[in-house]
N, C-alpha and C positions, 0 to 999 in steps of 0.2 A: 619309477613312475610308468606303467600300462598305459602307451596311446590310446586304445583300443575299450578302457574304460575310458582313459579323460575325454573323449571324443562326447560322450553322451553328457558331460558333464560340463562342456564347454560350448558346446548348443543348446542348452536348457538356462544357462547361464545371458548369451545373448541375448535367445528370444526374451529373458526377462527384464533386461536392458532395452530392446527395440521398443518395449510396450511404455516404456517411462519414457523415451523421449518420443513418441507417439502420442498421451498423451500432456507433451512437456506444453503442446500451442495452444489446447485448452484449457488452461488453466487461468484460467480470467484473470482467477477473484480469490480471496482469503477462504470463501467459503466451496469454490469449485475447487481447490487445495484441498482444504479439513475435510469436507463433507460430500463433495464430487458433486456439486448442488442435488443433490437427493432427485439422481437419474435411475441411481439401481434399479436391475429386476428385483424376479423370486432366483435366479439360475444366483446371480451372482450376488447377492445378498444375500441367501442359506451359505452355499460353497465360499463364500469368502470368509464369510463369518464364524462359521469352524472348525475353518482354514486355519484361523491367525489363535481359532480356542485354541486348538492341540495343537499349534509350531514342537519344534526339537523333541516335545518330553515323547511327542505320541508312537515313535520310530523307536528310543531311545531311552527316555525313562522307564515307561509302564514294563517295555516288554523288558529289561535291564529287573525292572519290581518282579514280574510274576517269573522270570527265570531262577533268584534269587527263595518265590517263599511259593509259591505253588498259586492256585485259585486263593490265599488272595487276598491278590493283587483284583481282584475280578469286584470287590467292597469300593474300589476308587470306581469301573469302572460301572459301576449299578445306580452312586452317586451322580457321578457327571450325567448323563444318562435321564436321571431325573429329573434333576439343574439344568439343565440340554432343554426339558423337554415346558418344563411349565415357564421357565426363564421363556422361552416363545410364545408359551400359552397363554398368560395374562401382565411382558411387562411389554411384549415388544410393539403394540399392536396402539397401546396409551402413552410409551414414550414419543412413536413417530407422529401422531397428531400434541401433543401436551409441548415439546418442542416445536415445531412447529407454531400454532397459539400465543404461547408466550416470546411474544420475541422472533419467535422462528431462529432461536438457540443453535447456534452451532457449538457447539461444547458442552459436555457436563457444569463445569462451572458456570456457564450462563444461564443455561436454562432453570438453576437451584436461585441462580441470584433473581428469576424473572418471577419465577416460578414463587417463592420468599417474598420477594416486592421492596425489599430489603435493599436500603439507600447504603447502607454500609459495604464497604469493600472487603469485609473480613471471611465473608464467609465462601467469595469467590479465593482471596489470594490462599488461604486457606486449605479451601476442594484442590486449584492448581498447585498447593505444596507437597503435598499429600498421593496425586498423580506424580508427577517426578519422581517420588522417593521408588516409591512404587518400580515407579515402573528400569528404568537406570538397574533394579535385582530382575526386572524378567528382562530384560534384554540383554541385558549379563549373561542369562541366561541359555540365550541362542545362540550365545554370541560364542556362548561352552559345547554347544552343540554340534555350531560348523566348525569347532580348532579339532572338533575329537572325528563329526565324520571324511579332513582334509589331513587333519596327520594319519588313522589308521588303512582311509585306500590306497594317498596317497606317496607314505612317510614323512609328509614334510615334520619339524617344527611347532610345537605345541603353537609357539608364536607368531610365525611365519601362518600357520592355518586360522590362526584367530586372525589376521591380520586381514589374510585371503578376502576372507567369507565377511568380517565388515565394509570394506571395498564395497563388492558386490551390491549388500543390502543399504548402503548409500545411495550407491549411484543412481536407481530406479523412484526408491522415497525423494533426494534430492529434484528429478525433474519431474513427475508426472503423480508425486503428491497421490488426492485419494484415488484419481481416476486411475493413476498407471496399479497401487497398492489394491482396493477392488479386484480387479481383474492380472494381474496375478497371482493374485489368491485365492482366484475362479479354474485357472489353470492347473493352480500347484493342489487345491483342493483332488482337483480327476488324479495328475499325476497319484497325489498319496493313495484314495481310498484303491485305485487298481495294484496299487503295490502291496498294501496293506494285505490283499485278499491273494494275489500269488504269490506271496510268501511264502504262508506257512503250509500257501495251499499241495503245493508242490513236495515240500520236509512230509509230510501225510505221507504222500503217495512213495515214495523213496523210502520211508519206512512201511511199509505195505502197506498202507488206508489207515484209517481208521480206528478200529482194534485193535491192529495189532499194536499201534503207540498207545493207547493207552492200558494194554496189559504193559510195554517196554515201562511206561513208567511207572505203575500200579510197581512194577517191579525196583526199579530203583528209589521207593518212596510213597505209601499208600497214605501216607498224607498230604502230597502234592494236591489234590485233588477231590478232597476236601475242601472245606465253605468256612467252617467252624473250628478248624486245628490248625494247626502250624504244620512244618515243617516237621518239627522234634514230636508233634502227638502232644501240644499242652490247648487247653482249649482257647482259641483269641479273647481279647478282656474285652465287656465293655469299650471303655477307652479305647480301643486299637477299633472296634467294631464303627462304631461315631466315629471316630477322627481320620477312616476314612468315606463313610456314605457322606461327611462334613461338603468337601469337591466341591460336591454340587450346591453348596450354600452361597460359593467364591460367584457360580452365575452371574447372578443379580446385582452385583458391583461391576465387569467390568471394561473399564471405560470403553475399549477396543471392537471387543464386539458389542459393548451396547449403540453405538453408532457404524456398527450396523444398523441397525431399524429404528432408526434417527434419519437414512440416505436414504431410508428404500420411496422409488415413487410414491407407491400410493398403499394407505395401511393399506385395504382393498387386498391387497396381492399378497400379506403377509402372514396367512392359509397355505397356501400353494407355496413358502415359502420355508413355514416349518415341515412341513410333511416331505422337502427333499434331503431338508435337517437330519433331520430325525434319524432318517438310512438313512446320512449318513455317519452316525457318532453311534447311532447304534451295531455295524459293519466293521468300522470301522475302531469301537475298540473291543467291542468281540478279537477278537484276530489280532490286536496288538497283544491284547494276556493270549490269546493263543503261540504268538508267537516263543513269545516268551515261553510255553508250558513244553511247547514240541524240540521246543534248543535243550529243551537234556536231553530226552530220546535221541535226537540228535548229536550232536559235536561230546568231543572232548570238555573233561572242566576248563571254564575257563580263569585270567589271570584276577587275583583277588583286586579289586578295581575298578574293573574289567565290563563289568552285567553287561554296560547303561552300549558295549556292543555289538552287542549281539543277534540284532538285524544282522548287521555290516560284518557279520564272519560265517553269517549267514548263506548272502547272499558270492558273498565273494568263493565259496566251496558248494557250491547248488550247479549257478547255471555259466555258459563261456563269460566271456571278460567285455563280448561289447555292449549285451544283456545286463550283463552287472551293472556300467554307466547308467544304465534310464532309470534299473530298480533304486541303487544308491542314488539315484537325483531324485526320489521321492523320498525321502533324511534334507538334501537340501532346500527342497517343496516347504518339505515341515518346520523348516529353521525358519530359511528367507517371510512365509506366507504371517508369521506372528512379528519380529521380529519387525521388522518396514510397520505394522500394522500399529506397536507398539514406540516410534518412534518418530510415530506420527503423531498421531494421539496425544507424545507431551509435548511433541514441538508447538503442538494450537495451544496447550496449556501453557507453554510461554506468551505466544508472538496477542493471541486475545486477550489470556486474564491476567499475564499481566502487563508489557511489550507498549498494548495496543490502550490498556484497558488506565492508568497507572504512564506513562514515560513521550507516546506516541498516538495520543488521539484522535489527533486529526490525520494521521499515519495516513497516503495515499494508498488503496488494495495492491500496484502494482511493492509495495512498499516488505508493503506485511507478507508475502506472497514470500521474498526477501528473508524477508527478516526470519520465517519459518525455515524454507531451505535452511541457512546459515545455525538454526537450530540443530535443524535433524542432526548435525555431522557435532556442535555439540558435545549431545547429549550421548551419539557412539562414541566419542574417543570417553567419556568417561564411562559410560559399562560398558566401552575398553578396557579400562583398567581395573576395576570390576572382573573383568573378567578371567586377567593372566595372571591366575592364580592353575594349573594344568591340575589341579586335585577336586576344581568345584566340580561337583554332584545337579546334574541336570534338574534329578528327579526333587529335590532340594529346596534349590535356586526359585525354582518352578512353583514349590508347593507355600517357602512366605511368599516368595511373591503373590499369588492367588491370594492367602487367604492374608492379604494386607487389604487390598482392592475390595474382597467380598466382607469384611469385615470393615470399613469405612465408607462405601460407599452402594453396598447391598441394603441395608434398612432404612438409610435414606431415599433412594430411587421404589422403596416399595412403597415404604407409608406417601410420599409427595404424592407417589400417583392413587393413589387408594382411601386419607386420613386427609379430607380435606382442616380437620384442626389442626391436621402437622405449622405449626409457626415457625421457623428462621433461624432460633430463640435455640427449638427440637434439635433444628439439623445441623447447627454451631455445633451443640455438643456428641451431636451422635457422629459426627466424623470425625473430633479430638478424641472421645474413648473409643472405637474402632477401633484408630488406628495407633492410638499409642496404646491399647490395648493387644494388640500384634506383638508389636514393637519392640515388648519389654514381654510376655507374656514367652516366646520366641526366645528370650534369655534364659531364659530359667527351665532350669529339669525337674524330672522325681519325681512321684505320684501322679495327684492332680496334673501337674504342667507338660505330662507326659502326654495328654490332650493335647490335637490338629491347634494351635492354639484363631483358627477362621473362632470353634463354635463360643468359647470365652468373649471373643471381640464384636462377636453377631446382636450375643446376648446382651449383653452391657450396649453396644449403642443404639439398642430396643426401648430398655429402659429408658437409657440418657434423654429418644429423644423426645419421651413419652411423661416422662415427667417434666423436662423443660417449655414443652407444647403449652404445658399448664400456663404459665407463662408470658404476653406476647400477642400479637396482632395476631386473627386470622385473613389472611391475603381476602380480597373484597373478591378479586373474578372468580374465587373459587365457588361459590355460593352458582356462578355461570355455567351451562354443561358445553363442556369442551367435546 
């Protein structure tokens, strides 16, 4: 184990835990623990939203895909960029205002219940259940990424590396809640941004500049730099292009991103946050694809199944160990920034939407905070068990969970904010149809079933909402301006 690489890792981890400890004393009630008392500024909101969004797949999964498939991977980046902008432009401000105006809702299931004025708890329970299902998968993807990082860099066994990453993430999420998660994500977003800028720039310089790098890539495979053909020279099918662009649909339903919109100090701060977020996203996604491309020109072919380690391999070969330690810490930042958010949102669903609603309606705020902390540990353990398979793909797990949230909650979020005629019946139907479509479609293959499951899930969820909203009473408060 290289001590010069280990030192930056340890300093980084201690800094994250210190943030958690600092905010431990500032967490007074469940609203503080889950939503930070709606007190985030523009910079923290934007960078924590994007850092929690991208996760370890930004430095592992996406560069790995670009390494194997060339510029085809850019379709994902294009879809995500469009989705990010539309989410900040059309959802962020209205969601911030709606959630506060409707009972000061601090979780999505609570917002749905208040928005549709339903006395039945079924909508809230079903929403929380799907949040748990897909966050277990999503959190597991972060743990897998952490295990690959520690095992590759420090030579640890997969299981030991997995356990180390899980313990670190649990520690500061358990202590500080949303305050700690948002502020650690802010710093982690900065680390990720600079690392993903520096690494491809160093590779291009070592290869002799942009022109020489392009020449090498064209010599290796002239299809490597085309958007409309795969690396074998065959035209990309419409299913492939639509599936890759459809990643952008997922943004509207991601609870850990939507929580940032709900937590910003004022709705008026969102335009500034949107600009910061878009700069971060465009640069980060472009550089992630570039890393995969230039790695082919710089590295010897990687062994089968190790494409997702391409960023780590580049760093180890290009810079001295002490600098490598800081750059590799960016991967840990990417992993932790998403896993902590997922743990927190999942625990909030259990605490507020199950425990507080059905088990202990008169529970004190201190009790609810400790129940939420305990739930963080339980969910992390289950996700740890899912992640134990060393052959798990970070990108595959992220894609599955991303589709689940996008199809389950994306349509209901959009229509609840922009369509007054939407009813509780429509919301419930949309959640069930969207979630089940993703779960079933994922198990099928061949022909049309190669289409990314978020597409049919999103479309069928929209249809179900519109059809079932024809029945039921439109909430009276939707006739008021919010």
